[in-house]
N, C-alpha and C positions, 0 to 999 in steps of 0.2 A: 541276373534280378528276380528274387523271390516274389513267387505271384501273391498278391494280394490276399488274404482269407475272408470272405463273406458269411454271415451268419445271420439269419432273422432266431427276432428274439419277440414273443408274446407281448402285447404290453398292458393285458391283464395277469397274466400270473406268473411272467419272467421266465417260459419254458423257452431255450436254447432248440433252433431245428436247422440242420444244414441246408435244408432247399423251402421255399416259398409256399404254402398252400393255403385255400380259403377259410379255412376250418381248424383252429389249435390242439393238436393230439390229446393236449395235456388238461384243459380248460373245458373246450369244447366251443368258445366262444368264436364268432366267427369277424374276417379282417381284420383280424388283430397282428399280424407278423409284421413285423417292420423291415426292411433290413439295414444290417449295423454292422462294419467292419473288423473285425478283430484282431487285430495286429497288435494294439496298444490298450492297456486297462483294465477293466473288468471284464473277464470273458475270454482275454486275450489267448494264446496256445500257448502251452509249455515253452517250447523254441522259442518264442517272443520275448521270455524275461531273462534277464541274467541269473543264472545260477547261484547261488552261493553258499557255504559250508556252512552250516547252524553252528551254534554254542552248547554248551551242555550248562542247564537251566537247573538249581538249587532243589530238592523235595524234600518238604517239610512234614512231620509227623500228621497223620489227622486228627489225632488227640491233641488237644494244646489251650489257650485261652481265646476265649471269641471277644471281639471286640464290637460293641455296635457301632452302626455307622453313625458317622456325625452326621448334625441336620442342622439344615438353615430354613428358620419360618420364614414362611412368605409375609406374615400379617394377615392372612385371610385364613382365619379359623376352619371355613369349610374344605379349602384347597388342602391345608396341612392333613386335615382328617383323610383326604383321598391320597395322599400321596404316602400317609403312614407316619405322619408328624412333622413333614420341613421336606425340603430339598435336601440331596444328599450332593456334596459337591464331587464334581467329576463324573456326574450321572447324567444319561440322554432321555429326553422323554417325550412320546409323540402325543399330539395332543389332536384330535378329527372332530368332525362334527358337519352337520350342515353347511353352505351358506347362509349367511346371516344370523345363526343361531347366538353367535357371542363370544367366538374362539378369540377374537383380534381386540375384542372389551375385556374380557378374562384376561389376558395376557399383558395387556396393558395396565392394571390395575392392579397386577402384582408386581409388576415391575416399577410402579410407585411407590407400593409399599415395600418391596427391596431398597431401595433407595432412599427411602426415608430412615433406614435403619440402618444406613451406612456403607453400605454396599454398592460395587460400580456394575450398572447393566449397558446392554446392548441391543440395543432391536434393530435388526434389518428386513424391511420389510420389499420384497419382491414384488408386491403389486399394488403398493399404493405408493404415490409420491410422499415425499418429506414433508410438504404441507397438509393434505390429508390426514397424516397420521397426529400431526401437530393439532389439527383439529379436535380429532378423537381425545386426544389428551386433556385439552383444551376444558371438551365438554362434558369427560369424565372431573375434573381436578384432577389431573393425575401429570403435572407438570413438574416436572424434578430436574435438578443439576444437574445428577448422577448418572442419568440418561443419557448414552450416547446413539441419536439414531441416523441410519444411512436407508437409501433405497440403492439395492445393489442385487444382480443375478449372479457375479459371476463369482465360483466357489474362492477360484484364486487371490482375487481383489478383496474379499471378504478376509482370508486367514492373512495376504499382508496386510491387512488396516488393525488386527488383531495383532498381530507379532510387534506393532508398531508401538506398540505403548502395552502398559500393565496389564495383563488378563482378568478380563472382567467375572466379575462374581455369577453373572446370570447372562446368558446368550440365547437370544430368543431369532429364530428364522421364520419368518412368513410371509410363502408357505414353501415347503421343501420341495414341489412340485417345479416349482419356475426358478430355481437354481439349475447351474449348467456348469460342466468344469471342462478344461481342454483335455484331459487323460483320455478323453472317449471321445466319438466321432459317434453324435447323433443329437436328435434334435433336444433341446430343453423337454421334461414332464414325459420325456420317454425311460422304460423299466433300469437300462445302463446308466444313463442320465442321476436319476431318483438315486440309484443305488451308489454310485458312487461319488455324489456331493453329500450325502448321507453317511459311507464311509470318511470320508476327509474330516468332517465336521466333528465325526464323534473322536474321532484319531487327536484329534486336537482338545478338544474338551478333559479325554479322560487324561492327558497328559498334562494340559496347565491347571485340571481340579475345576474348570470352569461348568456350572451347570448348562446344561444345554437342552434347547425345548426348541421340536419342532412342529409344528402345525401342518397338517396333513388335508388334503380333500377328501370327501367320500364320495364314493360312486350312489346308482341310486338303489342299491340294494343296501345302504348303509355301513359299508365297509371303507376302507381307509383308500385310497386309490395307490394305484402303482403296486410294485413287487411287495408279497406277505415278508420277502428276506428282509424286510426293512424294519416292520415290527418286531424280527427277532434279533436283528443288531441293537435295538433300545433296550433298556433299563425297566422303563414304564410306557405301556400305554393308556391314554385316558381318552374316552369318549365322553365328549357335549352333547346332551339329548334335550328334546324339547319340543313339543308343538306349535306351527304358529299361531294356532287360534287361544294359546294360554301363556301367560306372564311369567310361567316358571322354567328354570332349566337345571337341569341334573347332569352333574360333571360324574362317572361310571368309569371305575379301575376294571381294566381287562387283563393288563399284565402289570405286575411289580415285581421287582428282583429283591426291594429294599423293605415292601410294608405287606400288607391284607391285599389280594385281589378281589374282594366282594363289598366294600366300602361306595358310600354315595354320598355326593356335597349336592346340597339346595339350594339354587340362588333363585331370585323374583328379581325380573327386566325390570327397569325404570327410566326414567327420563336420565337420571343422574347415573345411569349403569347398571350390573350387578349388585344387588344387597344379599348378601347369608341371610338364608332362613333360620333358625336354631331350632326349632321344632314343626319339622316337615307335616305331620299328623294332623297338627289345626289349620293347616294349608289345603291338603288334600280331604279335608272332612269342614269345608269353613261355608261349603252352600249343600249341605245335606236337605234333602225332603222328608220328614220323618214320617209321614204319612203315603208314600207309594210305596205298593207292592214292587219286588225285587229289586230289591235293596238292600246288600249286608256289610257291615262293616267288616274289613280282613284285620287281621291283625301279622304283619307281615317283618320280616325282617333282612334290613340291608346289612351285611357285615357282621357289626357287633351296634348296630342303631336301630332300635324297635319303628316302624310306621306302620300307621294306621292308616287304609285309605277305604274308600268306597267301591264295590262293585254293584255294577248295575244291570241286570236284566231284561229281558223283554220277549214272552212269548205269546207269538201270536198266531190265531189257524193259516194255515197258509190253502192258497189256490194252485201251487205249481205242483207238477208231481213230484218234483224233489227240493224240498224245502230248503229256504237258505240258511245259513247256517255264518254270521259274521261278528267276527272276535276283534275288539280293537285294546291291545297292553296284556293282551294274556294267548299262552299256548291255542293254536288251533287246532291239534292232534290233542291236545287235552282235555279240553271239551268235549269233542266228541267220546273220548271213553269215557266223562262223568256222564253223559247223556244216554251211552249205553249201559253203565250199570245203575242208573235211574230207572231205565225202563225193564231194565233185567232182573234185580232184584227189589227194587222199591214198588214197583207197578203202575209208574208216571208216566204215560204215554207224551211223547212229544216226537215221534215219528210221521205226525201230521200238520208240524206247526213249524215255524221260523223263531230264529232263533240266533235274538242280537244278544251281546256281551260287551261291557264296555266298564273300561276301569278308570274310575273319575279323575280328572284333572291331568289327562296324556300321562300318568304313571304305568310303565311296565313292570308285572311282576313276573321273577325270572324263578322263582320256587315252586314246588309241588304244594305247599304247604297253603294253597289259596281253596284246593280242592274244594273242602268242605262249606266257604263261604259260597262259592258256585254254586252248589247245589242248594243250598239254603236260599240265591237269590231265585235262580230256575225256579225252585217248586214254590216260594211266594209270587213270583209274578204268573204262573200256569193257575195257581188257585185264587187269584186275586186278593192275596191276603199281604197284607206289611207285616214286615216283621218288627217286632220290638225295638224301639230304638235306641235302648242300652245295654243292647247286644253286640258282643264282637265274636266272631268267627276263625277257627282255625284248625287244620287238620289236612292231613293225605287220606285218600280213598285208594281202598285195593279194587283188583276186578274181581270180586268175590263180595264186595260189598261190604268189609269190614273196614272199620275208619285206623289209622295209624298214627302214635304221636309222633311228635315232631321236636327238632330242635329247639332249643330257648326258649322255651314256653314262662319261666318264670319272669324274663324279660319283657316276652309281650303281652305278658298278663301287669306285670308293674308299668306299661304306658298304657294299657287302656286304662287302670286306676286312676292314673295323672290325669287321664281327659275327661273322666268324671261317667266311664260306663260302669256298669252294674252289677254285669253277667258276662258271661264266656263261656261259651259252647264249644269244647275240645274232646278229642279221643281220650278213651280208659285208656288210664294210664302214663297220661302225660307228665305228671310231677315226679314218677319215678326218675330214679337216677341210680347209676352204678348197679345196674342189672337189679333194680329195687332193693337192694339195700340199706341206702336211703332216699326219703323223701323229702324233694323241695318244698318250703312252706307257704302256699299261697296268699296275695294280698287279704288282708282283714274284710277289704273292702269291695269282695269280687264274691259273688256267687260261679260256685263250677258248676256248668251240667256237663256231666263225660255221656260221651256218646261212644258204644261199644260197635254200632252197626247204622250205614248210612237211612236204614229204614225205620231205624228209631227217632230219627230228625225229621222224616219226611211222613212219619205219624204224627208227630205235635206240630210240626207246623200248618198240616191240611184238616186236623184238628180243629185250630182254630178257625175254620171257614163253616165250623157247624154252627148251631142253635148254643149250646151250651161249649165253649172252646176252654179245654182245659191250661193249663195254666205257659204260655207259649214260650217259646225259643228263638 
């Protein structure tokens, strides 16, 4: 009888080791190696599998007609925006987010919307009982006849149930970490179980044209728990974000094989579930204080959607040898670079001050175009001078102190004009396109102030603190 083979799999990164050690050599995490048998299933030795002769496949020319992937609209406009226009039949999506953020609420509402459109839906819960899911659906007014509900964690039982009837249009698994399959011998939630369970469900979805939505837990670092290979197996990865102290939620795409990867959907959490926010800029700017120093409005972009958000800065003298640098909603390394440029090229001394930076509403900025707005907020807080309430800022800053144009300037300006802003501060040349051959027209209701050097912006803001201030920006 052949000796059974054992291996040790890291529960953090999924790497395989022939022997146990206290620390994983791949990711450096401690006490994450778990013993698993490698006789069958995922990770089995080549000799354990039956060798079969493959068959030739047909090769087609790369040049040919390309058809757009068919879509099924979910009935929720913000969700359709994030997925690229709706669900693609046969695709697999992975939705991650913090506990209690609203993942199950969103998917319950999406299931009800598809059921109202005549599509069959199956909702499998591995964490809640049937009665709990029914109570949530009743509270959300999402009780529909075309939704099949089950509380099951065995992959084999789920597949047998699905094969007993017609393939559903949408299959929701909440969550993938609770499933287990008989093909591998390991505990539910382990790397091997998560990978094998996801593979079996994705294989069924691809074969029958079912839309598969997997819910994934996230770690304390905000990443989806389990092996990263699951993110490579699915067609789209969506993150549901939001702060506990704020009532809105953001659905962000980080991977999408059938659409853009930089779109967001904005929802507002209420007693009746998640409500769509058609104009996020009004939500993020709803509680502005026009007379407070250190507040600048940034005109950002999320995919094809312009979003205006307030950036708040507080600069205070520090009693510590090493001043504090606290950032919420932006990259801390980017803030360190902006502080260095302000001190080196603008004469703005912040080395003996604590600096606190916050993006209002818990929104996260992912683009470097916020450099100019952050700089304006920092200088305004240091000088104690409020910025003009009708001004918006956007632009990138180089290490030399020069400003650089950013993309989608006309869309940013159009959104600012729509919300009643009268002045935009932006880098010189932002409206030029096609290497300067053509120039985009600026909105007629906006005054454009083009800044070529960051020192120019600093001088204009600091001049407002003098007895005879110049026209501020």
